N, CA, C and O atoms as CSV, one atom per row, in Angstrom:
chain,resi,resn,atom,element,x,y,z
A,1,MET,N,N,15.654,19.106,-18.443
A,1,MET,CA,C,15.315,19.334,-17.038
A,1,MET,C,C,14.238,18.355,-16.573
A,1,MET,O,O,14.292,17.860,-15.447
A,2,THR,N,N,13.261,18.075,-17.435
A,2,THR,CA,C,12.190,17.155,-17.070
A,2,THR,C,C,12.739,15.768,-16.754
A,2,THR,O,O,12.254,15.109,-15.834
A,3,ALA,N,N,13.735,15.321,-17.496
A,3,ALA,CA,C,14.332,14.004,-17.247
A,3,ALA,C,C,15.035,13.973,-15.893
A,3,ALA,O,O,15.002,12.955,-15.202
A,4,ILE,N,N,15.665,15.071,-15.513
A,4,ILE,CA,C,16.338,15.141,-14.211
A,4,ILE,C,C,15.304,15.079,-13.094
A,4,ILE,O,O,15.473,14.351,-12.116
A,5,ILE,N,N,14.232,15.849,-13.250
A,5,ILE,CA,C,13.165,15.852,-12.240
A,5,ILE,C,C,12.589,14.446,-12.091
A,5,ILE,O,O,12.431,13.945,-10.978
A,6,LEU,N,N,12.279,13.821,-13.211
A,6,LEU,CA,C,11.740,12.460,-13.186
A,6,LEU,C,C,12.721,11.501,-12.512
A,6,LEU,O,O,12.319,10.663,-11.704
A,7,GLY,N,N,13.991,11.624,-12.841
A,7,GLY,CA,C,15.001,10.756,-12.239
A,7,GLY,C,C,15.075,10.912,-10.735
A,7,GLY,O,O,15.179,9.923,-10.010
A,8,VAL,N,N,15.022,12.148,-10.259
A,8,VAL,CA,C,15.081,12.392,-8.815
A,8,VAL,C,C,13.829,11.833,-8.137
A,8,VAL,O,O,13.913,11.218,-7.074
A,9,GLN,N,N,12.678,12.050,-8.756
A,9,GLN,CA,C,11.440,11.529,-8.174
A,9,GLN,C,C,11.436,10.004,-8.137
A,9,GLN,O,O,10.974,9.405,-7.166
A,10,LEU,N,N,11.944,9.385,-9.179
A,10,LEU,CA,C,12.019,7.923,-9.186
A,10,LEU,C,C,13.038,7.418,-8.166
A,10,LEU,O,O,12.882,6.323,-7.626
A,11,LEU,N,N,14.068,8.201,-7.903
A,11,LEU,CA,C,15.032,7.849,-6.859
A,11,LEU,C,C,14.358,7.858,-5.484
A,11,LEU,O,O,14.609,6.980,-4.657
A,12,VAL,N,N,13.505,8.850,-5.248
A,12,VAL,CA,C,12.749,8.895,-3.991
A,12,VAL,C,C,11.835,7.672,-3.892
A,12,VAL,O,O,11.745,7.037,-2.841
A,13,ALA,N,N,11.160,7.352,-4.997
A,13,ALA,CA,C,10.288,6.172,-5.008
A,13,ALA,C,C,11.091,4.900,-4.732
A,13,ALA,O,O,10.632,4.021,-4.003
A,14,ALA,N,N,12.274,4.803,-5.305
A,14,ALA,CA,C,13.126,3.630,-5.077
A,14,ALA,C,C,13.551,3.545,-3.611
A,14,ALA,O,O,13.588,2.458,-3.034
A,15,GLY,N,N,13.869,4.686,-3.016
A,15,GLY,CA,C,14.225,4.703,-1.595
A,15,GLY,C,C,13.067,4.232,-0.729
A,15,GLY,O,O,13.262,3.474,0.221
A,16,ALA,N,N,11.861,4.683,-1.059
A,16,ALA,CA,C,10.677,4.233,-0.320
A,16,ALA,C,C,10.466,2.732,-0.512
A,16,ALA,O,O,10.092,2.029,0.427
A,17,ALA,N,N,10.703,2.247,-1.723
A,17,ALA,CA,C,10.554,0.810,-1.995
A,17,ALA,C,C,11.558,-0.006,-1.180
A,17,ALA,O,O,11.215,-1.061,-0.646
A,18,LEU,N,N,12.789,0.479,-1.084
A,18,LEU,CA,C,13.803,-0.228,-0.295
A,18,LEU,C,C,13.435,-0.260,1.186
A,18,LEU,O,O,13.611,-1.275,1.861
A,19,MET,N,N,12.922,0.863,1.681
A,19,MET,CA,C,12.469,0.883,3.072
A,19,MET,C,C,11.308,-0.088,3.254
A,19,MET,O,O,11.217,-0.780,4.268
A,20,GLY,N,N,10.423,-0.130,2.259
A,20,GLY,CA,C,9.313,-1.073,2.320
A,20,GLY,C,C,9.792,-2.508,2.400
A,20,GLY,O,O,9.277,-3.301,3.188
A,21,MET,N,N,10.780,-2.839,1.580
A,21,MET,CA,C,11.313,-4.204,1.587
A,21,MET,C,C,11.971,-4.537,2.925
A,21,MET,O,O,11.900,-5.671,3.399
A,22,LYS,N,N,12.609,-3.534,3.522
A,22,LYS,CA,C,13.245,-3.762,4.824
A,22,LYS,C,C,12.213,-4.208,5.852
A,22,LYS,O,O,12.465,-5.126,6.632
A,23,TYR,N,N,11.054,-3.561,5.852
A,23,TYR,CA,C,10.045,-3.887,6.852
A,23,TYR,C,C,9.121,-5.022,6.434
A,23,TYR,O,O,8.519,-5.671,7.289
A,24,LEU,N,N,8.999,-5.270,5.144
A,24,LEU,CA,C,8.210,-6.417,4.688
A,24,LEU,C,C,8.955,-7.733,4.887
A,24,LEU,O,O,8.349,-8.749,5.228
A,25,ALA,N,N,10.263,-7.715,4.675
A,25,ALA,CA,C,11.025,-8.964,4.673
A,25,ALA,C,C,12.141,-9.021,5.713
A,25,ALA,O,O,12.781,-10.061,5.869
A,26,GLY,N,N,12.381,-7.932,6.419
A,26,GLY,CA,C,13.505,-7.882,7.345
A,26,GLY,C,C,13.215,-8.541,8.682
A,26,GLY,O,O,12.100,-8.994,8.943
A,27,PRO,N,N,14.240,-8.585,9.523
A,27,PRO,CA,C,14.093,-9.215,10.837
A,27,PRO,C,C,13.201,-8.392,11.765
A,27,PRO,O,O,13.111,-7.170,11.653
A,28,VAL,N,N,12.555,-9.093,12.671
A,28,VAL,CA,C,11.705,-8.447,13.671
A,28,VAL,C,C,12.233,-8.835,15.046
A,28,VAL,O,O,12.268,-10.023,15.366
A,29,PRO,N,N,12.640,-7.882,15.861
A,29,PRO,CA,C,12.680,-6.450,15.588
A,29,PRO,C,C,13.940,-6.058,14.820
A,29,PRO,O,O,14.917,-6.804,14.768
A,30,ALA,N,N,13.887,-4.876,14.231
A,30,ALA,CA,C,15.070,-4.317,13.576
A,30,ALA,C,C,16.131,-4.074,14.649
A,30,ALA,O,O,15.816,-3.912,15.828
A,31,ASP,N,N,17.376,-4.051,14.225
A,31,ASP,CA,C,18.473,-3.902,15.191
A,31,ASP,C,C,18.300,-2.683,16.083
A,31,ASP,O,O,18.500,-2.764,17.295
A,32,TYR,N,N,17.928,-1.550,15.487
A,32,TYR,CA,C,17.837,-0.345,16.315
A,32,TYR,C,C,16.659,-0.430,17.288
A,32,TYR,O,O,16.733,0.118,18.388
A,33,HIS,N,N,15.585,-1.100,16.905
A,33,HIS,CA,C,14.477,-1.293,17.845
A,33,HIS,C,C,14.904,-2.215,18.986
A,33,HIS,O,O,14.595,-1.960,20.150
A,34,ARG,N,N,15.615,-3.286,18.640
A,34,ARG,CA,C,16.110,-4.204,19.674
A,34,ARG,C,C,17.022,-3.441,20.645
A,34,ARG,O,O,16.930,-3.625,21.858
A,35,ASN,N,N,17.894,-2.593,20.111
A,35,ASN,CA,C,18.808,-1.827,20.966
A,35,ASN,C,C,18.048,-0.894,21.896
A,35,ASN,O,O,18.414,-0.742,23.062
A,36,ILE,N,N,16.996,-0.270,21.390
A,36,ILE,CA,C,16.194,0.629,22.230
A,36,ILE,C,C,15.509,-0.165,23.336
A,36,ILE,O,O,15.529,0.239,24.498
A,37,ILE,N,N,14.904,-1.292,22.976
A,37,ILE,CA,C,14.179,-2.107,23.952
A,37,ILE,C,C,15.119,-2.667,25.012
A,37,ILE,O,O,14.797,-2.650,26.200
A,38,GLU,N,N,16.270,-3.161,24.591
A,38,GLU,CA,C,17.190,-3.815,25.521
A,38,GLU,C,C,18.088,-2.836,26.268
A,38,GLU,O,O,18.784,-3.225,27.206
A,39,LYS,N,N,18.079,-1.578,25.863
A,39,LYS,CA,C,18.968,-0.582,26.468
A,39,LYS,C,C,18.775,-0.478,27.977
A,39,LYS,O,O,19.748,-0.396,28.727
A,40,ASP,N,N,17.539,-0.482,28.414
A,40,ASP,CA,C,17.256,-0.356,29.843
A,40,ASP,C,C,16.831,-1.681,30.466
A,40,ASP,O,O,16.091,-1.709,31.449
A,41,GLY,N,N,17.308,-2.780,29.881
A,41,GLY,CA,C,17.025,-4.090,30.451
A,41,GLY,C,C,15.717,-4.713,30.001
A,41,GLY,O,O,15.307,-5.736,30.550
A,42,GLY,N,N,15.057,-4.131,29.028
A,42,GLY,CA,C,13.810,-4.698,28.517
A,42,GLY,C,C,14.067,-5.954,27.713
A,42,GLY,O,O,15.193,-6.225,27.295
A,43,SER,N,N,13.020,-6.707,27.506
A,43,SER,CA,C,13.142,-7.920,26.701
A,43,SER,C,C,11.981,-7.982,25.712
A,43,SER,O,O,10.993,-7.259,25.840
A,44,ILE,N,N,12.126,-8.850,24.737
A,44,ILE,CA,C,11.117,-8.988,23.700
A,44,ILE,C,C,10.485,-10.366,23.846
A,44,ILE,O,O,11.105,-11.384,23.540
A,45,GLU,N,N,9.264,-10.382,24.311
A,45,GLU,CA,C,8.530,-11.634,24.491
A,45,GLU,C,C,7.851,-12.015,23.182
A,45,GLU,O,O,7.817,-11.218,22.244
A,46,ALA,N,N,7.319,-13.214,23.114
A,46,ALA,CA,C,6.678,-13.716,21.892
A,46,ALA,C,C,5.517,-12.817,21.459
A,46,ALA,O,O,5.356,-12.539,20.271
A,47,GLY,N,N,4.721,-12.372,22.408
A,47,GLY,CA,C,3.599,-11.485,22.080
A,47,GLY,C,C,4.062,-10.167,21.493
A,47,GLY,O,O,3.463,-9.645,20.553
A,48,HIS,N,N,5.135,-9.633,22.059
A,48,HIS,CA,C,5.696,-8.386,21.526
A,48,HIS,C,C,6.176,-8.586,20.094
A,48,HIS,O,O,5.971,-7.738,19.226
A,49,ARG,N,N,6.813,-9.716,19.870
A,49,ARG,CA,C,7.339,-10.020,18.535
A,49,ARG,C,C,6.188,-10.128,17.524
A,49,ARG,O,O,6.320,-9.681,16.385
A,50,GLN,N,N,5.067,-10.720,17.939
A,50,GLN,CA,C,3.914,-10.834,17.043
A,50,GLN,C,C,3.352,-9.462,16.699
A,50,GLN,O,O,3.020,-9.190,15.545
A,51,VAL,N,N,3.247,-8.607,17.696
A,51,VAL,CA,C,2.742,-7.252,17.454
A,51,VAL,C,C,3.703,-6.492,16.545
A,51,VAL,O,O,3.279,-5.850,15.584
A,52,LEU,N,N,4.995,-6.567,16.852
A,52,LEU,CA,C,5.985,-5.892,16.011
A,52,LEU,C,C,5.960,-6.426,14.585
A,52,LEU,O,O,6.080,-5.656,13.633
A,53,ASN,N,N,5.806,-7.727,14.432
A,53,ASN,CA,C,5.752,-8.322,13.101
A,53,ASN,C,C,4.574,-7.744,12.310
A,53,ASN,O,O,4.727,-7.381,11.144
A,54,ALA,N,N,3.414,-7.659,12.937
A,54,ALA,CA,C,2.242,-7.091,12.263
A,54,ALA,C,C,2.476,-5.624,11.899
A,54,ALA,O,O,2.133,-5.189,10.800
A,55,LEU,N,N,3.056,-4.875,12.819
A,55,LEU,CA,C,3.329,-3.461,12.550
A,55,LEU,C,C,4.361,-3.291,11.439
A,55,LEU,O,O,4.196,-2.443,10.562
A,56,TYR,N,N,5.416,-4.089,11.471
A,56,TYR,CA,C,6.465,-3.995,10.447
A,56,TYR,C,C,5.905,-4.299,9.069
A,56,TYR,O,O,6.160,-3.571,8.110
A,57,ARG,N,N,5.136,-5.386,8.978
A,57,ARG,CA,C,4.624,-5.770,7.660
A,57,ARG,C,C,3.641,-4.724,7.143
A,57,ARG,O,O,3.617,-4.433,5.947
A,58,SER,N,N,2.838,-4.161,8.029
A,58,SER,CA,C,1.922,-3.089,7.626
A,58,SER,C,C,2.696,-1.843,7.210
A,58,SER,O,O,2.367,-1.203,6.212
A,59,MET,N,N,3.718,-1.508,7.975
A,59,MET,CA,C,4.547,-0.352,7.647
A,59,MET,C,C,5.267,-0.571,6.321
A,59,MET,O,O,5.364,0.348,5.508
A,60,GLY,N,N,5.765,-1.769,6.101
A,60,GLY,CA,C,6.412,-2.091,4.833
A,60,GLY,C,C,5.460,-1.936,3.663
A,60,GLY,O,O,5.836,-1.420,2.611
A,61,ALA,N,N,4.227,-2.383,3.846
A,61,ALA,CA,C,3.224,-2.226,2.791
A,61,ALA,C,C,2.929,-0.749,2.546
A,61,ALA,O,O,2.717,-0.337,1.405
A,62,GLY,N,N,2.914,0.040,3.607
A,62,GLY,CA,C,2.718,1.481,3.449
A,62,GLY,C,C,3.844,2.123,2.649
A,62,GLY,O,O,3.594,2.948,1.771
A,63,PHE,N,N,5.077,1.747,2.951
A,63,PHE,CA,C,6.219,2.243,2.172
A,63,PHE,C,C,6.118,1.811,0.718
A,63,PHE,O,O,6.392,2.594,-0.192
A,64,ALA,N,N,5.722,0.559,0.504
A,64,ALA,CA,C,5.579,0.064,-0.873
A,64,ALA,C,C,4.493,0.840,-1.609
A,64,ALA,O,O,4.654,1.183,-2.780
A,65,GLY,N,N,3.394,1.113,-0.924
A,65,GLY,CA,C,2.327,1.914,-1.525
A,65,GLY,C,C,2.796,3.313,-1.871
A,65,GLY,O,O,2.459,3.841,-2.931
A,66,LEU,N,N,3.576,3.917,-0.981
A,66,LEU,CA,C,4.148,5.233,-1.262
A,66,LEU,C,C,5.042,5.166,-2.486
A,66,LEU,O,O,4.976,6.035,-3.355
A,67,ALA,N,N,5.877,4.140,-2.559
A,67,ALA,CA,C,6.795,3.991,-3.693
A,67,ALA,C,C,6.036,3.875,-5.005
A,67,ALA,O,O,6.377,4.538,-5.985
A,68,VAL,N,N,5.014,3.040,-5.028
A,68,VAL,CA,C,4.223,2.862,-6.250
A,68,VAL,C,C,3.514,4.161,-6.615
A,68,VAL,O,O,3.501,4.558,-7.780
A,69,SER,N,N,2.926,4.820,-5.624
A,69,SER,CA,C,2.227,6.087,-5.884
A,69,SER,C,C,3.168,7.135,-6.458
A,69,SER,O,O,2.846,7.788,-7.451
A,70,LEU,N,N,4.324,7.296,-5.837
A,70,LEU,CA,C,5.279,8.297,-6.318
A,70,LEU,C,C,5.776,7.961,-7.717
A,70,LEU,O,O,5.891,8.844,-8.568
A,71,ALA,N,N,6.070,6.694,-7.955
A,71,ALA,CA,C,6.575,6.294,-9.276
A,71,ALA,C,C,5.520,6.518,-10.355
A,71,ALA,O,O,5.828,7.045,-11.424
A,72,LEU,N,N,4.288,6.122,-10.083
A,72,LEU,CA,C,3.230,6.315,-11.080
A,72,LEU,C,C,2.960,7.797,-11.326
A,72,LEU,O,O,2.826,8.232,-12.470
A,73,LEU,N,N,2.882,8.563,-10.248
A,73,LEU,CA,C,2.673,10.003,-10.416
A,73,LEU,C,C,3.819,10.626,-11.200
A,73,LEU,O,O,3.589,11.439,-12.095
A,74,ALA,N,N,5.039,10.254,-10.874
A,74,ALA,CA,C,6.200,10.817,-11.571
A,74,ALA,C,C,6.163,10.474,-13.053
A,74,ALA,O,O,6.471,11.315,-13.897
A,75,CYS,N,N,5.788,9.246,-13.367
A,75,CYS,CA,C,5.772,8.821,-14.772
A,75,CYS,C,C,4.642,9.456,-15.566
A,75,CYS,O,O,4.805,9.736,-16.754
A,76,PHE,N,N,3.511,9.686,-14.936
A,76,PHE,CA,C,2.350,10.174,-15.679
A,76,PHE,C,C,2.071,11.664,-15.510
A,76,PHE,O,O,1.337,12.242,-16.311
A,77,ALA,N,N,2.642,12.300,-14.485
A,77,ALA,CA,C,2.353,13.716,-14.247
A,77,ALA,C,C,3.027,14.621,-15.261
A,77,ALA,O,O,2.446,15.614,-15.698
A,78,GLY,N,N,4.253,14.279,-15.634
A,78,GLY,CA,C,4.974,15.115,-16.591
A,78,GLY,C,C,5.083,16.546,-16.116
A,78,GLY,O,O,5.485,16.805,-14.981
A,79,ASP,N,N,4.727,17.473,-16.982
A,79,ASP,CA,C,4.828,18.898,-16.654
A,79,ASP,C,C,3.540,19.463,-16.058
A,79,ASP,O,O,3.404,20.678,-15.914
A,80,ARG,N,N,2.621,18.611,-15.721
A,80,ARG,CA,C,1.354,19.094,-15.162
A,80,ARG,C,C,1.576,19.560,-13.718
A,80,ARG,O,O,2.163,18.850,-12.901
A,81,VAL,N,N,1.098,20.752,-13.436
A,81,VAL,CA,C,1.288,21.332,-12.108
A,81,VAL,C,C,0.614,20.471,-11.039
A,81,VAL,O,O,1.198,20.221,-9.985
A,82,TRP,N,N,-0.610,20.018,-11.306
A,82,TRP,CA,C,-1.324,19.213,-10.309
A,82,TRP,C,C,-0.528,17.958,-9.955
A,82,TRP,O,O,-0.491,17.550,-8.795
A,83,GLY,N,N,0.101,17.354,-10.945
A,83,GLY,CA,C,0.860,16.131,-10.711
A,83,GLY,C,C,2.077,16.369,-9.843
A,83,GLY,O,O,2.390,15.572,-8.958
A,84,GLN,N,N,2.758,17.470,-10.103
A,84,GLN,CA,C,3.944,17.793,-9.302
A,84,GLN,C,C,3.559,18.116,-7.861
A,84,GLN,O,O,4.259,17.735,-6.923
A,85,TRP,N,N,2.439,18.822,-7.692
A,85,TRP,CA,C,1.949,19.082,-6.339
A,85,TRP,C,C,1.542,17.777,-5.655
A,85,TRP,O,O,1.798,17.593,-4.465
A,86,ALA,N,N,0.915,16.881,-6.397
A,86,ALA,CA,C,0.496,15.590,-5.827
A,86,ALA,C,C,1.709,14.790,-5.355
A,86,ALA,O,O,1.674,14.172,-4.291
A,87,ILE,N,N,2.769,14.804,-6.141
A,87,ILE,CA,C,3.998,14.099,-5.751
A,87,ILE,C,C,4.564,14.705,-4.474
A,87,ILE,O,O,4.906,13.988,-3.534
A,88,LEU,N,N,4.660,16.025,-4.447
A,88,LEU,CA,C,5.219,16.701,-3.278
A,88,LEU,C,C,4.392,16.420,-2.024
A,88,LEU,O,O,4.934,16.017,-0.995
A,89,VAL,N,N,3.083,16.634,-2.113
A,89,VAL,CA,C,2.228,16.482,-0.933
A,89,VAL,C,C,2.195,15.027,-0.457
A,89,VAL,O,O,2.259,14.768,0.745
A,90,THR,N,N,2.095,14.085,-1.388
A,90,THR,CA,C,2.106,12.665,-1.019
A,90,THR,C,C,3.391,12.320,-0.270
A,90,THR,O,O,3.355,11.652,0.764
A,91,GLY,N,N,4.508,12.772,-0.791
A,91,GLY,CA,C,5.786,12.504,-0.140
A,91,GLY,C,C,5.911,13.179,1.212
A,91,GLY,O,O,6.371,12.569,2.178
A,92,LEU,N,N,5.498,14.449,1.284
A,92,LEU,CA,C,5.607,15.179,2.546
A,92,LEU,C,C,4.765,14.539,3.643
A,92,LEU,O,O,5.224,14.375,4.773
A,93,VAL,N,N,3.529,14.177,3.303
A,93,VAL,CA,C,2.633,13.578,4.295
A,93,VAL,C,C,3.223,12.284,4.851
A,93,VAL,O,O,3.035,11.968,6.026
A,94,SER,N,N,3.924,11.549,4.023
A,94,SER,CA,C,4.509,10.279,4.459
A,94,SER,C,C,5.872,10.443,5.121
A,94,SER,O,O,6.140,9.833,6.156
A,95,ILE,N,N,6.725,11.259,4.530
A,95,ILE,CA,C,8.129,11.285,4.947
A,95,ILE,C,C,8.395,12.211,6.134
A,95,ILE,O,O,9.222,11.883,6.985
A,96,VAL,N,N,7.720,13.354,6.213
A,96,VAL,CA,C,7.987,14.290,7.316
A,96,VAL,C,C,7.761,13.631,8.681
A,96,VAL,O,O,8.628,13.742,9.548
A,97,PRO,N,N,6.630,12.950,8.906
A,97,PRO,CA,C,6.473,12.307,10.221
A,97,PRO,C,C,7.546,11.257,10.513
A,97,PRO,O,O,7.956,11.090,11.661
A,98,ILE,N,N,7.994,10.559,9.487
A,98,ILE,CA,C,9.042,9.555,9.681
A,98,ILE,C,C,10.329,10.225,10.148
A,98,ILE,O,O,10.984,9.743,11.072
A,99,VAL,N,N,10.688,11.330,9.512
A,99,VAL,CA,C,11.898,12.057,9.906
A,99,VAL,C,C,11.770,12.547,11.346
A,99,VAL,O,O,12.680,12.359,12.153
A,100,VAL,N,N,10.645,13.172,11.662
A,100,VAL,CA,C,10.460,13.759,12.991
A,100,VAL,C,C,10.486,12.686,14.082
A,100,VAL,O,O,11.201,12.824,15.075
A,101,VAL,N,N,9.714,11.633,13.898
A,101,VAL,CA,C,9.610,10.595,14.930
A,101,VAL,C,C,10.932,9.864,15.127
A,101,VAL,O,O,11.356,9.647,16.262
A,102,THR,N,N,11.586,9.483,14.036
A,102,THR,CA,C,12.840,8.741,14.190
A,102,THR,C,C,13.961,9.630,14.726
A,102,THR,O,O,14.821,9.160,15.470
A,103,TYR,N,N,13.955,10.913,14.352
A,103,TYR,CA,C,14.957,11.840,14.890
A,103,TYR,C,C,14.764,12.002,16.400
A,103,TYR,O,O,15.719,11.921,17.172
A,104,ARG,N,N,13.518,12.230,16.802
A,104,ARG,CA,C,13.234,12.383,18.238
A,104,ARG,C,C,13.608,11.125,19.014
A,104,ARG,O,O,14.153,11.200,20.116
A,105,THR,N,N,13.309,9.972,18.430
A,105,THR,CA,C,13.631,8.710,19.095
A,105,THR,C,C,15.134,8.581,19.305
A,105,THR,O,O,15.587,8.154,20.367
A,106,GLU,N,N,15.901,8.950,18.288
A,106,GLU,CA,C,17.359,8.888,18.430
A,106,GLU,C,C,17.846,9.842,19.510
A,106,GLU,O,O,18.713,9.492,20.311
A,107,ARG,N,N,17.289,11.044,19.530
A,107,ARG,CA,C,17.715,12.020,20.551
A,107,ARG,C,C,17.362,11.555,21.955
A,107,ARG,O,O,18.133,11.747,22.895
A,108,GLU,N,N,16.191,10.941,22.091
A,108,GLU,CA,C,15.742,10.510,23.414
A,108,GLU,C,C,16.465,9.265,23.912
A,108,GLU,O,O,16.695,9.124,25.113
A,109,THR,N,N,16.824,8.365,23.007
A,109,THR,CA,C,17.400,7.084,23.427
A,109,THR,C,C,18.903,6.988,23.233
A,109,THR,O,O,19.567,6.181,23.883
A,110,GLY,N,N,19.440,7.809,22.340
A,110,GLY,CA,C,20.855,7.709,22.015
A,110,GLY,C,C,21.178,6.579,21.049
A,110,GLY,O,O,22.345,6.356,20.728
A,111,VAL,N,N,20.160,5.865,20.583
A,111,VAL,CA,C,20.339,4.766,19.633
A,111,VAL,C,C,20.139,5.312,18.224
A,111,VAL,O,O,19.157,6.000,17.948
A,112,LYS,N,N,21.074,5.000,17.342
A,112,LYS,CA,C,21.021,5.509,15.969
A,112,LYS,C,C,19.808,4.936,15.229
A,112,LYS,O,O,19.626,3.721,15.157
A,113,THR,N,N,18.985,5.833,14.683
A,113,THR,CA,C,17.784,5.456,13.934
A,113,THR,C,C,17.942,5.889,12.474
A,113,THR,O,O,18.849,6.659,12.157
A,114,PRO,N,N,17.078,5.407,11.588
A,114,PRO,CA,C,17.244,5.716,10.158
A,114,PRO,C,C,16.651,7.055,9.715
A,114,PRO,O,O,16.193,7.173,8.578
A,115,TRP,N,N,16.650,8.063,10.589
A,115,TRP,CA,C,16.068,9.340,10.188
A,115,TRP,C,C,16.859,9.984,9.055
A,115,TRP,O,O,16.293,10.739,8.265
A,116,ARG,N,N,18.146,9.702,8.963
A,116,ARG,CA,C,18.973,10.322,7.918
A,116,ARG,C,C,18.548,9.867,6.520
A,116,ARG,O,O,18.573,10.651,5.571
A,117,ILE,N,N,18.162,8.608,6.404
A,117,ILE,CA,C,17.694,8.096,5.110
A,117,ILE,C,C,16.415,8.816,4.715
A,117,ILE,O,O,16.280,9.281,3.583
A,118,ALA,N,N,15.477,8.908,5.651
A,118,ALA,CA,C,14.217,9.597,5.365
A,118,ALA,C,C,14.462,11.073,5.064
A,118,ALA,O,O,13.814,11.638,4.183
A,119,ALA,N,N,15.384,11.702,5.781
A,119,ALA,CA,C,15.697,13.113,5.529
A,119,ALA,C,C,16.289,13.300,4.136
A,119,ALA,O,O,15.974,14.275,3.455
A,120,ALA,N,N,17.137,12.378,3.714
A,120,ALA,CA,C,17.707,12.460,2.363
A,120,ALA,C,C,16.611,12.336,1.309
A,120,ALA,O,O,16.619,13.062,0.315
A,121,LEU,N,N,15.670,11.421,1.522
A,121,LEU,CA,C,14.550,11.289,0.584
A,121,LEU,C,C,13.714,12.566,0.562
A,121,LEU,O,O,13.243,12.989,-0.493
A,122,LEU,N,N,13.536,13.169,1.722
A,122,LEU,CA,C,12.783,14.417,1.815
A,122,LEU,C,C,13.478,15.539,1.053
A,122,LEU,O,O,12.826,16.293,0.330
A,123,VAL,N,N,14.778,15.653,1.206
A,123,VAL,CA,C,15.551,16.674,0.481
A,123,VAL,C,C,15.434,16.458,-1.022
A,123,VAL,O,O,15.243,17.416,-1.771
A,124,LEU,N,N,15.544,15.216,-1.469
A,124,LEU,CA,C,15.417,14.922,-2.901
A,124,LEU,C,C,14.022,15.255,-3.412
A,124,LEU,O,O,13.874,15.806,-4.503
A,125,LEU,N,N,13.010,14.925,-2.636
A,125,LEU,CA,C,11.629,15.213,-3.021
A,125,LEU,C,C,11.419,16.713,-3.214
A,125,LEU,O,O,10.863,17.142,-4.225
A,126,VAL,N,N,11.859,17.499,-2.250
A,126,VAL,CA,C,11.706,18.957,-2.326
A,126,VAL,C,C,12.565,19.523,-3.448
A,126,VAL,O,O,12.133,20.437,-4.150
A,127,ALA,N,N,13.765,19.002,-3.628
A,127,ALA,CA,C,14.641,19.473,-4.713
A,127,ALA,C,C,13.989,19.254,-6.072
A,127,ALA,O,O,14.057,20.125,-6.939
A,128,ALA,N,N,13.362,18.103,-6.264
A,128,ALA,CA,C,12.686,17.832,-7.540
A,128,ALA,C,C,11.564,18.833,-7.772
A,128,ALA,O,O,11.375,19.311,-8.891
A,129,PHE,N,N,10.823,19.150,-6.726
A,129,PHE,CA,C,9.736,20.119,-6.870
A,129,PHE,C,C,10.283,21.509,-7.180
A,129,PHE,O,O,9.735,22.219,-8.023
A,130,LEU,N,N,11.352,21.894,-6.508
A,130,LEU,CA,C,11.958,23.206,-6.772
A,130,LEU,C,C,12.518,23.273,-8.190
A,130,LEU,O,O,12.428,24.311,-8.844
A,131,LEU,N,N,13.090,22.183,-8.663
A,131,LEU,CA,C,13.550,22.138,-10.058
A,131,LEU,C,C,12.377,22.308,-11.015
A,131,LEU,O,O,12.496,22.983,-12.037
A,132,PHE,N,N,11.256,21.700,-10.685
A,132,PHE,CA,C,10.060,21.857,-11.516
A,132,PHE,C,C,9.632,23.322,-11.564
A,132,PHE,O,O,9.322,23.845,-12.634
A,133,LEU,N,N,9.615,23.977,-10.418
A,133,LEU,CA,C,9.203,25.385,-10.367
A,133,LEU,C,C,10.178,26.288,-11.113
A,133,LEU,O,O,9.775,27.302,-11.683
A,134,ALA,N,N,11.453,25.925,-11.110
A,134,ALA,CA,C,12.494,26.767,-11.715
A,134,ALA,C,C,12.620,26.584,-13.223
A,134,ALA,O,O,13.292,27.382,-13.877
A,135,ARG,N,N,12.007,25.578,-13.781
A,135,ARG,CA,C,12.210,25.283,-15.213
A,135,ARG,C,C,11.691,26.373,-16.113
A,135,ARG,O,O,11.792,26.264,-17.336
């Protein structure tokens, strides 16, 4: 059971790392951001692109930090209760706002956002914790 829990937690960390890479190295703006901006005739000026670039790279670094934190905690926490709580709380603090904000944005704009990816990571995170409690 411990190996399954570790595997699920590392999967969440990998998902966070992939999201980090998307914003660290991906195009600015992302397709869905461009669609939201251009939906009502807006445009992206050079200054906007610079601000978005800074935000994306910072956000990517935040995702990378989350990934490293989750992976290290998962590898070193083992069966320790404090470690499992640390993994859960760290993930919740980061992932819940992402799910809420991107979901609301999609509902308000009609443009598909990546809330489903974040929601899947959230489900996996909680499932790993519940597996830990059930062992």
